[in-house]
C-alpha atoms as an extended CHARMM CRD file, in Angstrom:
* protein
*
       239  EXT
         1         1  MET       CA              8.1450000000       20.1780000000       63.8050000000  PROA      1               0.0000000000
         2         2  SER       CA              7.9580000000       21.4450000000       67.8350000000  PROA      2               0.0000000000
         3         3  ALA       CA              5.1230000000       23.3000000000       69.2630000000  PROA      3               0.0000000000
         4         4  LYS       CA              6.5520000000       26.2010000000       69.1730000000  PROA      4               0.0000000000
         5         5  HSD       CA              5.8490000000       28.7700000000       66.8530000000  PROA      5               0.0000000000
         6         6  ASN       CA              6.6700000000       32.5320000000       66.6060000000  PROA      6               0.0000000000
         7         7  HSD       CA              4.7360000000       34.3600000000       63.6550000000  PROA      7               0.0000000000
         8         8  ALA       CA              4.7960000000       37.8600000000       64.8900000000  PROA      8               0.0000000000
         9         9  THR       CA              7.6740000000       39.7470000000       63.8270000000  PROA      9               0.0000000000
        10        10  PRO       CA             10.6340000000       39.3290000000       65.6290000000  PROA      10              0.0000000000
        11        11  LYS       CA             12.6170000000       42.3140000000       66.8670000000  PROA      11              0.0000000000
        12        12  ALA       CA             16.0070000000       40.4770000000       65.0510000000  PROA      12              0.0000000000
        13        13  ILE       CA             16.2980000000       37.8650000000       62.2410000000  PROA      13              0.0000000000
        14        14  PHE       CA             19.5480000000       36.4870000000       61.9400000000  PROA      14              0.0000000000
        15        15  PHE       CA             20.2710000000       35.0540000000       58.1420000000  PROA      15              0.0000000000
        16        16  ASP       CA             22.9160000000       32.7900000000       56.3130000000  PROA      16              0.0000000000
        17        17  LEU       CA             23.5000000000       33.3480000000       52.8550000000  PROA      17              0.0000000000
        18        18  ASP       CA             24.1760000000       30.4470000000       50.5000000000  PROA      18              0.0000000000
        19        19  GLY       CA             21.1880000000       28.2800000000       50.1300000000  PROA      19              0.0000000000
        20        20  THR       CA             19.0790000000       30.7110000000       52.0570000000  PROA      20              0.0000000000
        21        21  ILE       CA             19.5860000000       33.8110000000       50.4760000000  PROA      21              0.0000000000
        22        22  LEU       CA             21.7140000000       33.1470000000       47.3750000000  PROA      22              0.0000000000
        23        23  ASP       CA             20.9690000000       30.2460000000       44.9690000000  PROA      23              0.0000000000
        24        24  TRP       CA             24.1670000000       28.2780000000       44.8210000000  PROA      24              0.0000000000
        25        25  GLN       CA             22.1420000000       25.0090000000       43.2370000000  PROA      25              0.0000000000
        26        26  THR       CA             20.5200000000       25.9350000000       40.4850000000  PROA      26              0.0000000000
        27        27  GLY       CA             22.6780000000       25.8130000000       37.1790000000  PROA      27              0.0000000000
        28        28  MET       CA             25.4300000000       23.9330000000       39.2150000000  PROA      28              0.0000000000
        29        29  GLU       CA             25.5840000000       20.7070000000       37.2790000000  PROA      29              0.0000000000
        30        30  ASP       CA             24.8830000000       22.9410000000       33.7780000000  PROA      30              0.0000000000
        31        31  THR       CA             28.2200000000       24.5370000000       34.6940000000  PROA      31              0.0000000000
        32        32  TRP       CA             30.1320000000       21.3000000000       35.7060000000  PROA      32              0.0000000000
        33        33  LEU       CA             29.2280000000       19.9510000000       32.5690000000  PROA      33              0.0000000000
        34        34  ALA       CA             30.0160000000       23.1890000000       30.9170000000  PROA      34              0.0000000000
        35        35  SER       CA             33.3540000000       23.0950000000       32.5760000000  PROA      35              0.0000000000
        36        36  ILE       CA             34.2530000000       19.3420000000       31.5910000000  PROA      36              0.0000000000
        37        37  GLU       CA             33.5410000000       20.3150000000       28.0190000000  PROA      37              0.0000000000
        38        38  GLN       CA             35.8550000000       23.3480000000       27.9670000000  PROA      38              0.0000000000
        39        39  HSD       CA             38.9780000000       21.2970000000       28.9050000000  PROA      39              0.0000000000
        40        40  ASN       CA             37.8520000000       17.9160000000       27.4010000000  PROA      40              0.0000000000
        41        41  ASP       CA             41.1080000000       16.9500000000       25.9630000000  PROA      41              0.0000000000
        42        42  GLY       CA             39.7010000000       13.5440000000       24.4580000000  PROA      42              0.0000000000
        43        43  SER       CA             40.4040000000       11.3430000000       27.1640000000  PROA      43              0.0000000000
        44        44  TYR       CA             37.4020000000       11.0740000000       28.9590000000  PROA      44              0.0000000000
        45        45  GLU       CA             33.4960000000       11.2740000000       28.3170000000  PROA      45              0.0000000000
        46        46  PRO       CA             32.0240000000       14.4890000000       29.3360000000  PROA      46              0.0000000000
        47        47  LEU       CA             28.9600000000       12.6380000000       31.0370000000  PROA      47              0.0000000000
        48        48  LYS       CA             30.7040000000       10.0200000000       32.6810000000  PROA      48              0.0000000000
        49        49  MET       CA             32.9400000000       12.4290000000       34.1730000000  PROA      49              0.0000000000
        50        50  GLN       CA             30.3560000000       14.3980000000       34.9590000000  PROA      50              0.0000000000
        51        51  LYS       CA             29.3200000000       11.7540000000       37.1940000000  PROA      51              0.0000000000
        52        52  LEU       CA             32.1720000000       11.1120000000       38.6680000000  PROA      52              0.0000000000
        53        53  VAL       CA             32.8390000000       14.7460000000       39.8060000000  PROA      53              0.0000000000
        54        54  ARG       CA             29.0020000000       14.2920000000       41.4890000000  PROA      54              0.0000000000
        55        55  GLU       CA             30.3020000000       11.5050000000       43.6620000000  PROA      55              0.0000000000
        56        56  ARG       CA             32.6590000000       13.5200000000       44.7980000000  PROA      56              0.0000000000
        57        57  ARG       CA             31.7940000000       16.4520000000       45.4680000000  PROA      57              0.0000000000
        58        58  GLU       CA             29.3790000000       14.2910000000       47.8790000000  PROA      58              0.0000000000
        59        59  TRP       CA             32.7690000000       12.6190000000       49.5210000000  PROA      59              0.0000000000
        60        60  PHE       CA             34.4000000000       15.7420000000       49.7560000000  PROA      60              0.0000000000
        61        61  TRP       CA             31.4490000000       17.7170000000       51.5380000000  PROA      61              0.0000000000
        62        62  ASN       CA             29.5240000000       15.2450000000       53.4800000000  PROA      62              0.0000000000
        63        63  ASP       CA             32.9570000000       14.9420000000       55.3230000000  PROA      63              0.0000000000
        64        64  PRO       CA             32.7690000000       17.9650000000       58.3890000000  PROA      64              0.0000000000
        65        65  GLU       CA             36.3490000000       18.4330000000       58.1630000000  PROA      65              0.0000000000
        66        66  ARG       CA             37.0960000000       18.3580000000       54.4380000000  PROA      66              0.0000000000
        67        67  ALA       CA             34.0750000000       20.9740000000       54.2470000000  PROA      67              0.0000000000
        68        68  LYS       CA             35.6550000000       23.3450000000       56.9400000000  PROA      68              0.0000000000
        69        69  THR       CA             38.4490000000       23.3190000000       55.1670000000  PROA      69              0.0000000000
        70        70  GLY       CA             37.3790000000       23.4140000000       51.8370000000  PROA      70              0.0000000000
        71        71  ARG       CA             35.1810000000       26.0600000000       51.9520000000  PROA      71              0.0000000000
        72        72  MET       CA             38.2040000000       28.2470000000       53.3340000000  PROA      72              0.0000000000
        73        73  ASP       CA             39.3520000000       28.0050000000       49.5340000000  PROA      73              0.0000000000
        74        74  LEU       CA             36.5040000000       27.1110000000       47.3660000000  PROA      74              0.0000000000
        75        75  THR       CA             38.7970000000       27.3650000000       44.0720000000  PROA      75              0.0000000000
        76        76  GLU       CA             41.3010000000       24.4690000000       45.7400000000  PROA      76              0.0000000000
        77        77  ALA       CA             38.0370000000       22.3220000000       46.6560000000  PROA      77              0.0000000000
        78        78  CYS       CA             37.0160000000       22.4840000000       43.1360000000  PROA      78              0.0000000000
        79        79  ARG       CA             40.7430000000       21.1600000000       41.8630000000  PROA      79              0.0000000000
        80        80  VAL       CA             40.6690000000       18.5690000000       44.2180000000  PROA      80              0.0000000000
        81        81  ILE       CA             37.1960000000       17.0950000000       43.8540000000  PROA      81              0.0000000000
        82        82  VAL       CA             38.3840000000       17.0310000000       39.9660000000  PROA      82              0.0000000000
        83        83  GLY       CA             41.6680000000       15.6100000000       40.7570000000  PROA      83              0.0000000000
        84        84  HSD       CA             39.8200000000       12.7960000000       42.8000000000  PROA      84              0.0000000000
        85        85  ALA       CA             37.3780000000       12.0590000000       39.5030000000  PROA      85              0.0000000000
        86        86  PHE       CA             39.9080000000       12.0350000000       37.1490000000  PROA      86              0.0000000000
        87        87  GLU       CA             41.7480000000        9.3240000000       39.2030000000  PROA      87              0.0000000000
        88        88  ASP       CA             38.8150000000        7.1440000000       39.7100000000  PROA      88              0.0000000000
        89        89  ALA       CA             38.4100000000        7.2660000000       35.8470000000  PROA      89              0.0000000000
        90        90  GLY       CA             42.2670000000        6.3860000000       35.5700000000  PROA      90              0.0000000000
        91        91  LEU       CA             43.2110000000        9.5390000000       34.0670000000  PROA      91              0.0000000000
        92        92  THR       CA             46.6050000000       11.2310000000       35.1200000000  PROA      92              0.0000000000
        93        93  ALA       CA             45.9460000000       14.8280000000       33.7440000000  PROA      93              0.0000000000
        94        94  VAL       CA             46.0290000000       16.7640000000       36.7260000000  PROA      94              0.0000000000
        95        95  ASP       CA             46.9120000000       20.0460000000       34.9050000000  PROA      95              0.0000000000
        96        96  ILE       CA             43.2150000000       19.9380000000       32.7890000000  PROA      96              0.0000000000
        97        97  ALA       CA             41.7010000000       18.3780000000       36.0740000000  PROA      97              0.0000000000
        98        98  HSD       CA             42.5960000000       21.6350000000       37.9150000000  PROA      98              0.0000000000
        99        99  ARG       CA             41.6690000000       23.6440000000       35.0830000000  PROA      99              0.0000000000
       100       100  ILE       CA             38.0790000000       22.2230000000       35.1690000000  PROA      100             0.0000000000
       101       101  GLY       CA             37.9380000000       23.1730000000       38.8350000000  PROA      101             0.0000000000
       102       102  GLU       CA             39.3240000000       26.6590000000       38.5160000000  PROA      102             0.0000000000
       103       103  HSD       CA             36.9940000000       27.0280000000       35.3330000000  PROA      103             0.0000000000
       104       104  TYR       CA             33.8660000000       26.2750000000       37.2680000000  PROA      104             0.0000000000
       105       105  ARG       CA             34.6050000000       28.3480000000       40.0690000000  PROA      105             0.0000000000
       106       106  ALA       CA             35.0070000000       31.1580000000       38.1510000000  PROA      106             0.0000000000
       107       107  GLN       CA             32.0670000000       30.9200000000       36.5170000000  PROA      107             0.0000000000
       108       108  ARG       CA             29.7760000000       30.2590000000       39.5450000000  PROA      108             0.0000000000
       109       109  ARG       CA             30.7310000000       33.3300000000       40.5800000000  PROA      109             0.0000000000
       110       110  GLU       CA             29.4170000000       34.9420000000       38.0730000000  PROA      110             0.0000000000
       111       111  LEU       CA             26.1450000000       32.9780000000       38.2770000000  PROA      111             0.0000000000
       112       112  ILE       CA             24.9800000000       32.7350000000       41.2730000000  PROA      112             0.0000000000
       113       113  ALA       CA             21.9390000000       34.7450000000       41.9370000000  PROA      113             0.0000000000
       114       114  PRO       CA             19.2850000000       35.5110000000       44.8450000000  PROA      114             0.0000000000
       115       115  TYR       CA             16.2710000000       33.1800000000       45.0990000000  PROA      115             0.0000000000
       116       116  PRO       CA             13.1510000000       34.3500000000       44.0030000000  PROA      116             0.0000000000
       117       117  GLY       CA             11.9420000000       36.9020000000       46.2570000000  PROA      117             0.0000000000
       118       118  ALA       CA             14.7440000000       36.8360000000       48.6020000000  PROA      118             0.0000000000
       119       119  MET       CA             15.9250000000       40.2130000000       48.4680000000  PROA      119             0.0000000000
       120       120  GLU       CA             12.4880000000       42.0210000000       48.4960000000  PROA      120             0.0000000000
       121       121  THR       CA             11.7260000000       40.0010000000       51.6840000000  PROA      121             0.0000000000
       122       122  ILE       CA             15.1970000000       41.2880000000       53.1380000000  PROA      122             0.0000000000
       123       123  ALA       CA             14.4140000000       44.8800000000       52.0770000000  PROA      123             0.0000000000
       124       124  ALA       CA             10.7950000000       44.8470000000       53.5800000000  PROA      124             0.0000000000
       125       125  PHE       CA             11.7110000000       43.2980000000       57.2100000000  PROA      125             0.0000000000
       126       126  HSD       CA             14.7830000000       46.1910000000       57.0900000000  PROA      126             0.0000000000
       127       127  GLU       CA             11.9910000000       48.9260000000       56.2410000000  PROA      127             0.0000000000
       128       128  ARG       CA              9.7390000000       47.4690000000       59.1240000000  PROA      128             0.0000000000
       129       129  GLY       CA             13.0310000000       48.0890000000       61.7240000000  PROA      129             0.0000000000
       130       130  VAL       CA             13.4820000000       44.4290000000       62.0140000000  PROA      130             0.0000000000
       131       131  ARG       CA             17.4030000000       44.2450000000       62.8380000000  PROA      131             0.0000000000
       132       132  LEU       CA             19.2820000000       41.9950000000       60.5620000000  PROA      132             0.0000000000
       133       133  ALA       CA             22.2410000000       40.0200000000       60.9190000000  PROA      133             0.0000000000
       134       134  LEU       CA             24.0040000000       38.1560000000       58.1470000000  PROA      134             0.0000000000
       135       135  LEU       CA             26.0390000000       34.6880000000       59.6310000000  PROA      135             0.0000000000
       136       136  THR       CA             27.7400000000       32.9800000000       56.9350000000  PROA      136             0.0000000000
       137       137  ASN       CA             30.6560000000       30.1970000000       56.4710000000  PROA      137             0.0000000000
       138       138  GLY       CA             33.3070000000       30.4920000000       54.0050000000  PROA      138             0.0000000000
       139       139  GLU       CA             36.6570000000       32.5290000000       52.8090000000  PROA      139             0.0000000000
       140       140  ALA       CA             36.3290000000       36.5340000000       53.5430000000  PROA      140             0.0000000000
       141       141  GLU       CA             36.8070000000       37.3380000000       49.8470000000  PROA      141             0.0000000000
       142       142  ASN       CA             34.3320000000       35.0490000000       48.5410000000  PROA      142             0.0000000000
       143       143  GLN       CA             31.5720000000       35.7040000000       50.7780000000  PROA      143             0.0000000000
       144       144  ARG       CA             32.3490000000       39.5760000000       51.1730000000  PROA      144             0.0000000000
       145       145  GLY       CA             32.0880000000       39.7170000000       47.1930000000  PROA      145             0.0000000000
       146       146  SER       CA             28.7760000000       38.5810000000       47.5470000000  PROA      146             0.0000000000
       147       147  VAL       CA             27.7570000000       41.1840000000       50.1590000000  PROA      147             0.0000000000
       148       148  GLU       CA             29.3350000000       43.4360000000       47.9460000000  PROA      148             0.0000000000
       149       149  LYS       CA             27.6020000000       42.3330000000       44.7320000000  PROA      149             0.0000000000
       150       150  LEU       CA             24.1760000000       42.1800000000       46.4930000000  PROA      150             0.0000000000
       151       151  ARG       CA             24.9010000000       45.2330000000       48.2120000000  PROA      151             0.0000000000
       152       152  LEU       CA             24.0460000000       43.6710000000       51.6040000000  PROA      152             0.0000000000
       153       153  GLU       CA             25.3880000000       45.9340000000       53.8240000000  PROA      153             0.0000000000
       154       154  SER       CA             22.8710000000       48.6680000000       53.5270000000  PROA      154             0.0000000000
       155       155  TYR       CA             20.2640000000       45.9760000000       55.2820000000  PROA      155             0.0000000000
       156       156  PHE       CA             22.0760000000       44.4940000000       57.8260000000  PROA      156             0.0000000000
       157       157  ASP       CA             23.4230000000       45.9920000000       60.9540000000  PROA      157             0.0000000000
       158       158  CYS       CA             25.8960000000       42.8520000000       61.4420000000  PROA      158             0.0000000000
       159       159  ILE       CA             27.4760000000       40.9840000000       59.2370000000  PROA      159             0.0000000000
       160       160  VAL       CA             29.7540000000       37.8830000000       60.2460000000  PROA      160             0.0000000000
       161       161  ILE       CA             32.0920000000       36.1460000000       57.9030000000  PROA      161             0.0000000000
       162       162  GLU       CA             34.0780000000       33.0220000000       59.0550000000  PROA      162             0.0000000000
       163       163  GLY       CA             37.3990000000       33.9280000000       57.0750000000  PROA      163             0.0000000000
       164       164  GLU       CA             36.9890000000       37.5690000000       58.4440000000  PROA      164             0.0000000000
       165       165  LEU       CA             36.5130000000       36.3360000000       62.4950000000  PROA      165             0.0000000000
       166       166  GLY       CA             38.4580000000       32.9530000000       62.6390000000  PROA      166             0.0000000000
       167       167  PHE       CA             35.6220000000       30.6960000000       63.6870000000  PROA      167             0.0000000000
       168       168  GLY       CA             32.1020000000       30.2170000000       62.2930000000  PROA      168             0.0000000000
       169       169  LYS       CA             28.6380000000       28.5430000000       62.6140000000  PROA      169             0.0000000000
       170       170  PRO       CA             27.7920000000       26.2480000000       64.8690000000  PROA      170             0.0000000000
       171       171  ASP       CA             29.9200000000       27.9660000000       66.8950000000  PROA      171             0.0000000000
       172       172  LYS       CA             28.0130000000       29.5630000000       69.5300000000  PROA      172             0.0000000000
       173       173  ARG       CA             29.6980000000       32.7930000000       69.4140000000  PROA      173             0.0000000000
       174       174  VAL       CA             28.5920000000       33.2850000000       66.2870000000  PROA      174             0.0000000000
       175       175  PHE       CA             25.1950000000       33.7660000000       67.3650000000  PROA      175             0.0000000000
       176       176  ARG       CA             25.9380000000       35.9240000000       70.5350000000  PROA      176             0.0000000000
       177       177  ILE       CA             27.9120000000       38.4970000000       68.5370000000  PROA      177             0.0000000000
       178       178  ALA       CA             24.5190000000       38.6430000000       66.5040000000  PROA      178             0.0000000000
       179       179  LEU       CA             22.5790000000       38.9500000000       69.2390000000  PROA      179             0.0000000000
       180       180  GLU       CA             24.5880000000       41.5070000000       70.4900000000  PROA      180             0.0000000000
       181       181  ALA       CA             24.9560000000       43.7770000000       67.5720000000  PROA      181             0.0000000000
       182       182  THR       CA             21.0760000000       43.5850000000       67.2220000000  PROA      182             0.0000000000
       183       183  GLY       CA             20.3650000000       44.5340000000       70.9740000000  PROA      183             0.0000000000
       184       184  SER       CA             18.3910000000       41.2070000000       70.9970000000  PROA      184             0.0000000000
       185       185  THR       CA             18.0090000000       38.3460000000       73.1760000000  PROA      185             0.0000000000
       186       186  PRO       CA             17.2210000000       34.4930000000       72.2630000000  PROA      186             0.0000000000
       187       187  GLU       CA             13.2940000000       34.9600000000       73.0020000000  PROA      187             0.0000000000
       188       188  THR       CA             13.2650000000       37.7070000000       70.1900000000  PROA      188             0.0000000000
       189       189  ALA       CA             15.5350000000       36.7640000000       67.3980000000  PROA      189             0.0000000000
       190       190  TRP       CA             15.0490000000       33.8710000000       64.7740000000  PROA      190             0.0000000000
       191       191  MET       CA             17.4800000000       32.3660000000       62.6020000000  PROA      191             0.0000000000
       192       192  VAL       CA             16.8660000000       31.2620000000       59.3110000000  PROA      192             0.0000000000
       193       193  GLY       CA             19.1940000000       28.9070000000       57.2350000000  PROA      193             0.0000000000
       194       194  ASP       CA             19.2750000000       25.7330000000       55.5400000000  PROA      194             0.0000000000
       195       195  ASN       CA             21.9250000000       23.8840000000       57.2840000000  PROA      195             0.0000000000
       196       196  LEU       CA             20.7940000000       22.0230000000       60.3220000000  PROA      196             0.0000000000
       197       197  ASP       CA             23.7110000000       21.6840000000       61.8650000000  PROA      197             0.0000000000
       198       198  ALA       CA             25.2410000000       24.8510000000       61.5640000000  PROA      198             0.0000000000
       199       199  ASP       CA             22.1010000000       27.2250000000       61.2400000000  PROA      199             0.0000000000
       200       200  ILE       CA             19.6230000000       25.0910000000       63.2460000000  PROA      200             0.0000000000
       201       201  ALA       CA             21.0130000000       22.7470000000       66.4110000000  PROA      201             0.0000000000
       202       202  PRO       CA             22.7180000000       25.8680000000       67.9700000000  PROA      202             0.0000000000
       203       203  ALA       CA             19.8920000000       28.4310000000       67.3160000000  PROA      203             0.0000000000
       204       204  VAL       CA             17.8940000000       25.7100000000       68.8790000000  PROA      204             0.0000000000
       205       205  GLU       CA             20.3310000000       25.2420000000       71.4430000000  PROA      205             0.0000000000
       206       206  LEU       CA             20.5800000000       28.6510000000       72.6130000000  PROA      206             0.0000000000
       207       207  GLY       CA             16.6380000000       29.4770000000       72.3220000000  PROA      207             0.0000000000
       208       208  LEU       CA             16.3270000000       31.1890000000       69.1390000000  PROA      208             0.0000000000
       209       209  HSD       CA             13.1190000000       30.2870000000       66.7540000000  PROA      209             0.0000000000
       210       210  ALA       CA             14.9390000000       28.5480000000       64.4080000000  PROA      210             0.0000000000
       211       211  VAL       CA             13.5480000000       28.7240000000       60.8370000000  PROA      211             0.0000000000
       212       212  TRP       CA             14.7550000000       25.9160000000       58.2230000000  PROA      212             0.0000000000
       213       213  VAL       CA             14.8760000000       26.3350000000       54.8390000000  PROA      213             0.0000000000
       214       214  ASP       CA             14.5000000000       22.8620000000       52.8530000000  PROA      214             0.0000000000
       215       215  GLU       CA             14.4350000000       24.6960000000       49.1610000000  PROA      215             0.0000000000
       216       216  ALA       CA             14.3760000000       21.0170000000       47.8710000000  PROA      216             0.0000000000
       217       217  GLY       CA             11.2550000000       20.5910000000       49.8420000000  PROA      217             0.0000000000
       218       218  ASP       CA             12.5010000000       17.0180000000       51.0380000000  PROA      218             0.0000000000
       219       219  GLY       CA             11.3070000000       17.5040000000       54.4050000000  PROA      219             0.0000000000
       220       220  LEU       CA             13.0280000000       17.0410000000       57.6420000000  PROA      220             0.0000000000
       221       221  PRO       CA             15.2660000000       13.5260000000       57.9790000000  PROA      221             0.0000000000
       222       222  ALA       CA             13.9920000000       10.7380000000       60.2620000000  PROA      222             0.0000000000
       223       223  ASP       CA             17.1720000000       11.0140000000       62.0120000000  PROA      223             0.0000000000
       224       224  ALA       CA             17.4650000000       14.9750000000       61.9670000000  PROA      224             0.0000000000
       225       225  PRO       CA             19.4390000000       15.3020000000       65.5630000000  PROA      225             0.0000000000
       226       226  THR       CA             17.5020000000       18.6660000000       66.0450000000  PROA      226             0.0000000000
       227       227  ARG       CA             14.0660000000       19.6250000000       65.1430000000  PROA      227             0.0000000000
       228       228  PRO       CA             13.4410000000       22.9930000000       64.1760000000  PROA      228             0.0000000000
       229       229  ASP       CA             10.2590000000       25.4160000000       65.0300000000  PROA      229             0.0000000000
       230       230  ARG       CA              9.3100000000       26.0370000000       61.3170000000  PROA      230             0.0000000000
       231       231  ILE       CA             10.3680000000       25.0420000000       57.9040000000  PROA      231             0.0000000000
       232       232  ILE       CA              9.7400000000       27.1390000000       54.6130000000  PROA      232             0.0000000000
       233       233  ARG       CA             11.0480000000       26.5570000000       51.1680000000  PROA      233             0.0000000000
       234       234  LEU       CA             11.6930000000       30.4240000000       50.4280000000  PROA      234             0.0000000000
       235       235  ILE       CA             12.5870000000       33.2040000000       52.7740000000  PROA      235             0.0000000000
       236       236  SER       CA              9.3610000000       34.9890000000       51.0260000000  PROA      236             0.0000000000
       237       237  GLU       CA              7.3760000000       32.9160000000       52.8880000000  PROA      237             0.0000000000
       238       238  LEU       CA              8.2440000000       34.9320000000       55.9490000000  PROA      238             0.0000000000
       239       239  LEU       CA              6.3510000000       37.8180000000       55.1830000000  PROA      239             0.0000000000
């Protein structure tokens, strides 16, 4: 971790959404397994198919270009992932693979919820007069739906959604939009997010106080291309 620490309340805080405010990991495997079991025609063993889907998820999302395209249509991304898992199992029932992906996405939209203390933390900073910006990548309908579900508009001075804007993080224009909207400078603003490449690296390069959310507690990878100013597991630690 760098020597720069700034625990005083800043003028502005920029938050990522998924994996920072919203818990998108808890229940993921259970939801995949339930979707796989729901549409099982007897041609595969659910636990083995779940493993293949997990492997294909990693394959899909670890590629930056696939990830960029996939997050703009998460339902289609899930169809593709399960389709490849079926191919890996020697199965050709594409319609079943697609139904599994669609079922999973529908269930996940309903089950995703904030991390413990996340909404209370945002409300507390808002009450203190801290200017807040939400910077989130992904398709417009899905991300705007999450914003509306959590009623985040009442807390944030600026909400930047990749699918609405036409570009997203790590493009530094996203951060400059937030700086202007909150009337802050890099020296008076924090960026809080879980993605080292999309959230932390550009924040560090611009001179913001960068707070990495390491929810799993795995620690900073040895080959991490950038180093945050602070590491937390939940945003409630910021209070």
